[in-house]
PQR file with spaces between the fields and no chain letter, atoms N, CA, C, O and H, PARSE charges and radii, in Angstrom:
ATOM       1  N    MET     1       0.848   -1.414   -0.070 -0.4000 1.5000
ATOM       2  CA   MET     1       0.010    0.264   -0.348 -0.0000 2.0000
ATOM       3  C    MET     1       0.977    1.082    0.038  0.5500 1.7000
ATOM       4  O    MET     1       0.843    2.005   -0.765 -0.5500 1.4000
ATOM       5  N    THR     2       1.990    1.403    0.829 -0.4000 1.5000
ATOM       6  CA   THR     2       3.177    2.384    1.071 -0.0000 2.0000
ATOM       7  C    THR     2       3.662    2.850   -0.428  0.5500 1.7000
ATOM       8  O    THR     2       3.836    3.961   -0.929 -0.5500 1.4000
ATOM       9  H    THR     2       2.099    0.654    1.482  0.4000 1.0000
ATOM      10  N    ARG     3       3.820    1.362   -0.973 -0.4000 1.5000
ATOM      11  CA   ARG     3       4.386    1.583   -2.681 -0.0000 2.0000
ATOM      12  C    ARG     3       3.884    2.412   -3.065  0.5500 1.7000
ATOM      13  O    ARG     3       4.410    3.523   -3.001 -0.5500 1.4000
ATOM      14  H    ARG     3       3.680    0.459   -0.565  0.4000 1.0000
ATOM      15  N    LEU     4       2.564    2.214   -3.669 -0.4000 1.5000
ATOM      16  CA   LEU     4       1.466    2.790   -4.210 -0.0000 2.0000
ATOM      17  C    LEU     4       0.923    4.151   -4.021  0.5500 1.7000
ATOM      18  O    LEU     4       0.526    4.595   -5.098 -0.5500 1.4000
ATOM      19  H    LEU     4       2.136    1.312   -3.721  0.4000 1.0000
ATOM      20  N    ILE     5       0.705    5.272   -2.676 -0.4000 1.5000
ATOM      21  CA   ILE     5       1.143    6.188   -2.397 -0.0000 2.0000
ATOM      22  C    ILE     5       1.884    7.184   -3.159  0.5500 1.7000
ATOM      23  O    ILE     5       1.158    7.832   -3.913 -0.5500 1.4000
ATOM      24  H    ILE     5       1.027    4.911   -1.801  0.4000 1.0000
ATOM      25  N    LEU     6       2.657    7.377   -3.174 -0.4000 1.5000
ATOM      26  CA   LEU     6       3.699    8.129   -2.955 -0.0000 2.0000
ATOM      27  C    LEU     6       4.016    8.292   -4.965  0.5500 1.7000
ATOM      28  O    LEU     6       4.245    9.376   -5.501 -0.5500 1.4000
ATOM      29  H    LEU     6       3.246    6.850   -2.562  0.4000 1.0000
ATOM      30  N    PRO     7       3.931    6.786   -5.818 -0.5600 1.5000
ATOM      31  CA   PRO     7       3.647    7.685   -7.168  0.2800 2.0000
ATOM      32  C    PRO     7       2.376    8.080   -7.285  0.5500 1.7000
ATOM      33  O    PRO     7       2.294    8.754   -8.312 -0.5500 1.4000
ATOM      34  N    LEU     8       1.225    7.988   -6.683 -0.4000 1.5000
ATOM      35  CA   LEU     8       0.234    8.136   -6.539 -0.0000 2.0000
ATOM      36  C    LEU     8      -0.009    9.454   -6.197  0.5500 1.7000
ATOM      37  O    LEU     8      -0.852    9.981   -6.922 -0.5500 1.4000
ATOM      38  H    LEU     8       1.291    7.441   -5.849  0.4000 1.0000
ATOM      39  N    LEU     9       0.413   10.099   -5.403 -0.4000 1.5000
ATOM      40  CA   LEU     9       1.081   11.722   -5.283 -0.0000 2.0000
ATOM      41  C    LEU     9       1.896   12.169   -5.741  0.5500 1.7000
ATOM      42  O    LEU     9       1.984   13.396   -5.696 -0.5500 1.4000
ATOM      43  H    LEU     9       1.098    9.671   -4.814  0.4000 1.0000
ATOM      44  N    LEU    10       2.730   11.518   -6.299 -0.4000 1.5000
ATOM      45  CA   LEU    10       3.389   12.837   -7.601 -0.0000 2.0000
ATOM      46  C    LEU    10       2.461   13.013   -8.915  0.5500 1.7000
ATOM      47  O    LEU    10       2.257   14.091   -9.474 -0.5500 1.4000
ATOM      48  H    LEU    10       2.658   10.522   -6.335  0.4000 1.0000
ATOM      49  N    LEU    11       1.816   11.474   -9.396 -0.4000 1.5000
ATOM      50  CA   LEU    11       1.261   12.208  -10.284 -0.0000 2.0000
ATOM      51  C    LEU    11       0.118   13.233  -10.073  0.5500 1.7000
ATOM      52  O    LEU    11       0.115   14.069  -10.976 -0.5500 1.4000
ATOM      53  H    LEU    11       1.982   10.598   -8.942  0.4000 1.0000
ATOM      54  N    THR    12      -0.748   13.394   -9.250 -0.4000 1.5000
ATOM      55  CA   THR    12      -1.677   14.365   -8.306 -0.0000 2.0000
ATOM      56  C    THR    12      -0.825   15.444   -8.805  0.5500 1.7000
ATOM      57  O    THR    12      -1.288   16.034   -9.781 -0.5500 1.4000
ATOM      58  H    THR    12      -0.746   12.715   -8.516  0.4000 1.0000
ATOM      59  N    LEU    13       0.336   15.853   -8.360 -0.4000 1.5000
ATOM      60  CA   LEU    13       1.270   17.051   -8.327 -0.0000 2.0000
ATOM      61  C    LEU    13       1.336   17.539   -9.744  0.5500 1.7000
ATOM      62  O    LEU    13       1.086   18.638  -10.238 -0.5500 1.4000
ATOM      63  H    LEU    13       0.712   15.374   -7.567  0.4000 1.0000
ATOM      64  N    SER    14       1.792   16.275  -10.313 -0.4000 1.5000
ATOM      65  CA   SER    14       2.227   16.393  -11.955 -0.0000 2.0000
ATOM      66  C    SER    14       0.829   17.795  -12.627  0.5500 1.7000
ATOM      67  O    SER    14       0.833   18.866  -13.233 -0.5500 1.4000
ATOM      68  H    SER    14       1.996   15.382   -9.912  0.4000 1.0000
ATOM      69  N    ALA    15      -0.271   16.737  -11.934 -0.4000 1.5000
ATOM      70  CA   ALA    15      -1.407   16.573  -12.746 -0.0000 2.0000
ATOM      71  C    ALA    15      -1.769   18.356  -12.824  0.5500 1.7000
ATOM      72  O    ALA    15      -1.873   19.083  -13.811 -0.5500 1.4000
ATOM      73  H    ALA    15      -0.274   15.867  -11.442  0.4000 1.0000
ATOM      74  N    CYS    16      -1.891   18.640  -11.480 -0.4000 1.5000
ATOM      75  CA   CYS    16      -1.572   20.143  -10.710 -0.0000 2.0000
ATOM      76  C    CYS    16      -0.602   21.145  -12.212  0.5500 1.7000
ATOM      77  O    CYS    16      -0.925   21.729  -13.246 -0.5500 1.4000
ATOM      78  H    CYS    16      -1.807   18.049  -10.677  0.4000 1.0000
ATOM      79  N    ALA    17       0.511   20.869  -11.549 -0.4000 1.5000
ATOM      80  CA   ALA    17       1.101   21.537  -12.245 -0.0000 2.0000
ATOM      81  C    ALA    17       0.829   22.076  -14.452  0.5500 1.7000
ATOM      82  O    ALA    17       1.098   23.022  -15.192 -0.5500 1.4000
ATOM      83  H    ALA    17       0.773   20.395  -10.709  0.4000 1.0000
ATOM      84  N    THR    18       0.322   21.036  -14.520 -0.4000 1.5000
ATOM      85  CA   THR    18       0.276   20.221  -16.484 -0.0000 2.0000
ATOM      86  C    THR    18      -1.331   20.756  -16.558  0.5500 1.7000
ATOM      87  O    THR    18      -1.792   20.642  -17.693 -0.5500 1.4000
ATOM      88  H    THR    18       0.103   20.267  -13.919  0.4000 1.0000
ATOM      89  N    VAL    19      -2.162   21.255  -15.672 -0.4000 1.5000
ATOM      90  CA   VAL    19      -3.827   22.002  -15.596 -0.0000 2.0000
ATOM      91  C    VAL    19      -3.301   23.546  -15.564  0.5500 1.7000
ATOM      92  O    VAL    19      -3.456   24.395  -16.441 -0.5500 1.4000
ATOM      93  H    VAL    19      -1.787   21.348  -14.749  0.4000 1.0000
ATOM      94  N    ASP    20      -2.695   23.661  -14.419 -0.4000 1.5000
ATOM      95  CA   ASP    20      -2.327   24.976  -14.415 -0.0000 2.0000
ATOM      96  C    ASP    20      -1.820   25.835  -15.571  0.5500 1.7000
ATOM      97  O    ASP    20      -2.192   26.969  -15.874 -0.5500 1.4000
ATOM      98  H    ASP    20      -2.569   22.971  -13.707  0.4000 1.0000
ATOM      99  N    GLY    21      -0.607   24.831  -16.339 -0.4000 1.5000
ATOM     100  CA   GLY    21      -0.037   26.043  -17.286 -0.0000 2.0000
ATOM     101  C    GLY    21      -0.894   25.297  -18.222  0.5500 1.7000
ATOM     102  O    GLY    21      -0.917   25.264  -16.991 -0.5500 1.4000
ATOM     103  H    GLY    21      -0.304   23.910  -16.093  0.4000 1.0000
ATOM     104  N    ALA    22      -1.559   24.719  -18.996 -0.4000 1.5000
ATOM     105  CA   ALA    22      -2.625   24.584  -19.995 -0.0000 2.0000
ATOM     106  C    ALA    22      -3.947   26.029  -19.508  0.5500 1.7000
ATOM     107  O    ALA    22      -4.539   26.609  -20.417 -0.5500 1.4000
ATOM     108  H    ALA    22      -1.541   24.746  -19.995  0.4000 1.0000
ATOM     109  N    GLY    23      -4.158   26.324  -18.317 -0.4000 1.5000
ATOM     110  CA   GLY    23      -4.838   26.925  -17.997 -0.0000 2.0000
ATOM     111  C    GLY    23      -4.396   28.563  -18.151  0.5500 1.7000
ATOM     112  O    GLY    23      -5.187   29.484  -18.355 -0.5500 1.4000
ATOM     113  H    GLY    23      -3.677   25.852  -17.578  0.4000 1.0000
ATOM     114  N    GLN    24      -3.311   28.647  -18.039 -0.4000 1.5000
ATOM     115  CA   GLN    24      -2.269   29.811  -18.292 -0.0000 2.0000
ATOM     116  C    GLN    24      -2.395   30.121  -20.234  0.5500 1.7000
ATOM     117  O    GLN    24      -2.578   31.213  -20.773 -0.5500 1.4000
ATOM     118  H    GLN    24      -2.669   27.898  -17.873  0.4000 1.0000
ATOM     119  N    ASP    25      -2.277   29.187  -20.704 -0.4000 1.5000
ATOM     120  CA   ASP    25      -2.016   29.446  -21.800 -0.0000 2.0000
ATOM     121  C    ASP    25      -3.438   29.524  -22.553  0.5500 1.7000
ATOM     122  O    ASP    25      -3.591   30.434  -23.368 -0.5500 1.4000
ATOM     123  H    ASP    25      -2.128   28.301  -20.267  0.4000 1.0000
ATOM     124  N    LEU    26      -4.500   28.600  -22.315 -0.4000 1.5000
ATOM     125  CA   LEU    26      -5.507   29.258  -22.743 -0.0000 2.0000
ATOM     126  C    LEU    26      -6.148   30.508  -22.692  0.5500 1.7000
ATOM     127  O    LEU    26      -6.840   31.136  -23.494 -0.5500 1.4000
ATOM     128  H    LEU    26      -4.376   27.861  -21.653  0.4000 1.0000
ATOM     129  N    SER    27      -5.758   30.707  -21.581 -0.4000 1.5000
ATOM     130  CA   SER    27      -5.804   32.405  -20.968 -0.0000 2.0000
ATOM     131  C    SER    27      -5.247   33.746  -21.955  0.5500 1.7000
ATOM     132  O    SER    27      -5.734   34.860  -22.147 -0.5500 1.4000
ATOM     133  H    SER    27      -5.196   30.198  -20.929  0.4000 1.0000
ATOM     134  N    LYS    28      -4.110   33.137  -22.428 -0.4000 1.5000
ATOM     135  CA   LYS    28      -3.096   34.338  -23.116 -0.0000 2.0000
ATOM     136  C    LYS    28      -4.176   34.111  -24.671  0.5500 1.7000
ATOM     137  O    LYS    28      -4.350   35.006  -25.498 -0.5500 1.4000
ATOM     138  H    LYS    28      -3.715   32.232  -22.272  0.4000 1.0000
ATOM     139  N    ALA    29      -4.752   32.776  -24.752 -0.4000 1.5000
ATOM     140  CA   ALA    29      -5.124   32.971  -26.540 -0.0000 2.0000
ATOM     141  C    ALA    29      -6.579   33.372  -26.226  0.5500 1.7000
ATOM     142  O    ALA    29      -7.287   33.675  -27.186 -0.5500 1.4000
ATOM     143  H    ALA    29      -4.611   32.049  -24.080  0.4000 1.0000
ATOM     144  N    GLY    30      -7.070   33.405  -25.057 -0.4000 1.5000
ATOM     145  CA   GLY    30      -8.866   34.062  -25.653 -0.0000 2.0000
ATOM     146  C    GLY    30      -7.862   35.775  -24.829  0.5500 1.7000
ATOM     147  O    GLY    30      -8.687   36.688  -24.832 -0.5500 1.4000
ATOM     148  H    GLY    30      -6.495   33.159  -24.277  0.4000 1.0000
ATOM     149  N    ASP    31      -6.866   36.138  -24.399 -0.4000 1.5000
ATOM     150  CA   ASP    31      -6.602   37.464  -24.465 -0.0000 2.0000
ATOM     151  C    ASP    31      -6.551   38.396  -26.024  0.5500 1.7000
ATOM     152  O    ASP    31      -7.071   39.425  -26.453 -0.5500 1.4000
ATOM     153  H    ASP    31      -6.196   35.396  -24.397  0.4000 1.0000
ATOM     154  N    ILE    32      -5.584   37.329  -26.539 -0.4000 1.5000
ATOM     155  CA   ILE    32      -4.866   37.528  -27.971 -0.0000 2.0000
ATOM     156  C    ILE    32      -6.970   37.750  -29.107  0.5500 1.7000
ATOM     157  O    ILE    32      -7.529   38.474  -29.931 -0.5500 1.4000
ATOM     158  H    ILE    32      -5.162   36.492  -26.190  0.4000 1.0000
ATOM     159  N    VAL    33      -7.134   36.907  -28.522 -0.4000 1.5000
ATOM     160  CA   VAL    33      -8.709   36.840  -29.521 -0.0000 2.0000
ATOM     161  C    VAL    33      -9.134   37.955  -28.832  0.5500 1.7000
ATOM     162  O    VAL    33      -9.320   38.933  -29.557 -0.5500 1.4000
ATOM     163  H    VAL    33      -6.679   36.318  -27.853  0.4000 1.0000
ATOM     164  N    SER    34      -9.266   38.053  -28.100 -0.4000 1.5000
ATOM     165  CA   SER    34     -10.055   39.869  -27.662 -0.0000 2.0000
ATOM     166  C    SER    34      -9.688   41.073  -28.194  0.5500 1.7000
ATOM     167  O    SER    34     -10.226   41.999  -28.800 -0.5500 1.4000
ATOM     168  H    SER    34      -9.115   37.259  -27.511  0.4000 1.0000
ATOM     169  N    ASP    35      -8.011   40.614  -27.554 -0.4000 1.5000
ATOM     170  CA   ASP    35      -7.727   41.947  -28.686 -0.0000 2.0000
ATOM     171  C    ASP    35      -7.714   41.699  -30.029  0.5500 1.7000
ATOM     172  O    ASP    35      -7.632   42.794  -30.585 -0.5500 1.4000
ATOM     173  H    ASP    35      -7.573   39.862  -27.062  0.4000 1.0000
ATOM     174  N    SER    36      -7.767   40.513  -31.113 -0.4000 1.5000
ATOM     175  CA   SER    36      -8.187   40.984  -32.103 -0.0000 2.0000
ATOM     176  C    SER    36      -9.131   41.345  -32.215  0.5500 1.7000
ATOM     177  O    SER    36      -8.974   42.243  -33.043 -0.5500 1.4000
ATOM     178  H    SER    36      -7.834   39.623  -30.661  0.4000 1.0000
ATOM     179  N    ALA    37     -10.451   41.304  -31.889 -0.4000 1.5000
ATOM     180  CA   ALA    37     -11.997   41.525  -31.892 -0.0000 2.0000
ATOM     181  C    ALA    37     -12.573   43.217  -31.582  0.5500 1.7000
ATOM     182  O    ALA    37     -13.613   43.771  -31.939 -0.5500 1.4000
ATOM     183  H    ALA    37     -10.578   40.575  -31.217  0.4000 1.0000
ATOM     184  N    ARG    38     -11.512   43.672  -30.845 -0.4000 1.5000
ATOM     185  CA   ARG    38     -11.384   44.923  -30.591 -0.0000 2.0000
ATOM     186  C    ARG    38     -11.027   45.757  -31.699  0.5500 1.7000
ATOM     187  O    ARG    38     -11.759   46.503  -32.348 -0.5500 1.4000
ATOM     188  H    ARG    38     -10.668   43.222  -30.555  0.4000 1.0000
ATOM     189  N    LYS    39      -9.670   45.505  -31.843 -0.4000 1.5000
ATOM     190  CA   LYS    39      -8.998   45.996  -32.914 -0.0000 2.0000
ATOM     191  C    LYS    39      -9.772   45.876  -34.131  0.5500 1.7000
ATOM     192  O    LYS    39      -9.911   47.014  -34.581 -0.5500 1.4000
ATOM     193  H    LYS    39      -9.075   44.898  -31.316  0.4000 1.0000
ATOM     194  N    VAL    40     -10.316   45.057  -34.840 -0.4000 1.5000
ATOM     195  CA   VAL    40     -11.925   44.932  -35.973 -0.0000 2.0000
ATOM     196  C    VAL    40     -13.012   45.749  -35.623  0.5500 1.7000
ATOM     197  O    VAL    40     -13.553   46.526  -36.409 -0.5500 1.4000
ATOM     198  H    VAL    40     -10.203   44.133  -34.475  0.4000 1.0000
ATOM     199  N    GLN    41     -13.307   45.597  -34.561 -0.4000 1.5000
ATOM     200  CA   GLN    41     -14.554   46.402  -33.931 -0.0000 2.0000
ATOM     201  C    GLN    41     -14.205   48.068  -34.187  0.5500 1.7000
ATOM     202  O    GLN    41     -15.003   48.912  -34.596 -0.5500 1.4000
ATOM     203  H    GLN    41     -12.867   44.965  -33.923  0.4000 1.0000
ATOM     204  N    GLN    42     -13.025   48.236  -33.885 -0.4000 1.5000
ATOM     205  CA   GLN    42     -12.284   49.682  -33.951 -0.0000 2.0000
ATOM     206  C    GLN    42     -12.170   50.070  -35.476  0.5500 1.7000
ATOM     207  O    GLN    42     -12.608   51.155  -35.859 -0.5500 1.4000
ATOM     208  H    GLN    42     -12.377   47.550  -33.553  0.4000 1.0000
ATOM     209  N    SER    43     -11.693   49.348  -36.174 -0.4000 1.5000
ATOM     210  CA   SER    43     -11.524   49.547  -37.536 -0.0000 2.0000
ATOM     211  C    SER    43     -12.517   49.669  -38.536  0.5500 1.7000
ATOM     212  O    SER    43     -12.276   49.817  -39.734 -0.5500 1.4000
ATOM     213  H    SER    43     -11.337   48.467  -35.863  0.4000 1.0000
ATOM     214  N    MET    44     -13.993   49.584  -37.856 -0.4000 1.5000
ATOM     215  CA   MET    44     -15.181   49.673  -38.574 -0.0000 2.0000
ATOM     216  C    MET    44     -15.852   50.626  -38.676  0.5500 1.7000
ATOM     217  O    MET    44     -16.887   50.585  -39.341 -0.5500 1.4000
ATOM     218  H    MET    44     -14.188   49.464  -36.883  0.4000 1.0000
């Protein structure tokens, strides 16, 4: 049982870091799309 806890803990922690990084990437992509939409609206 003890042998199983450490790998599961490491997987959980690494998944959190991965999800956090993906969330940041998606947020940046959303900002770029929003900025582009604002520029198009202003040019009309």
